[in-house]
N, C-alpha and C positions, 0 to 999 in steps of 0.2 A: 907631830906629823904636820907637814905643810903640803897643801894641795893647791895647785895652780892650773887653771883651765882644765879641771877634771883629772889631772894626773898628779901622783905623789912625786914631789920634787925633793923632799927631805924627810927623814924620820929617824927617831932614836928612842931607845927604851932602856930602862934599868930596873933591876930587881926591886920590888917583887912584881913589877909591871911588865907587860908584853903586848905585842900587837894584837893578840887575840882577846885581851882583857879590856872590857869597857872602862873608860876613864870619865870621871865626873869633873868638869872644869871649875865648878864652884864659882868663886869670885873672879876668875879669869874672864868670864863673859862680860864683866863690867869694862874691862880694858878694850875688848873688841868693840863693844857698843860705843864707848867713848870715841874710839878712832873713827867709827862709821859716822857718828854725829859730826865730828870735826871735819871729815871729808865732805859731808853734805853741806855744812855751813860754808866751807871754803869754796865749794862749787856753786854757792848761791841757791841751793835747793831747800835750805832750812835756815831758820833763825833761832838763836837761843831764847829769844823773847816770845816765840810762838807758844801758845797754850797747847798742852798735850791733847785736850779735848777737840781742838781745831785740827790738829795734825792727824789724829786717829779717830774721827767721828764715829766710825762704825763699831768701835770698841768701847764706847762710853756706856756704863751701866745706867739704868733709869733712875736709880736712887743715889746718884753721886752727890756728895756733900758740896757745899759752897766752897769750902777750903780746897777740896780735891780738884774742883773745876778751875782753880787758879794756878795749878801746877804748870810750870813752863818746861820747855825742853831743857833749859839751864839746870833746873832742879834735879833732873834725873841723873846725868853723869856726875854732878857734883855731890849727889846724895845728901841734899840739904832740905828735903821735904819734911816739914812738920817738926823740926828740931827747935828748941828754944833759941830765940835770937835770929831765926831766919825770917825771910819776908812773908812766909805763909803762917807761921805760928803766931806772929805779932799782928796779923791782919784781923 
């Protein structure tokens, strides 16, 4: 389903799904989030180099690790946080 300006502009369903059945998007949300980040970067509202703790300061837990505090916006859509060989795991 595609909604634009509060109105359904396109929809399609196939068995066993229907409009009445809730759908779980799972990993599809990563694609939407990456597009939103790309648009924000393109519009100059965000930089991939920004630390997430600086972008979302009201959502930082008190017991955040030093490694987690170094996570940047780039790490999130690229899904590279904490993997061997990435900039955080090696720091």
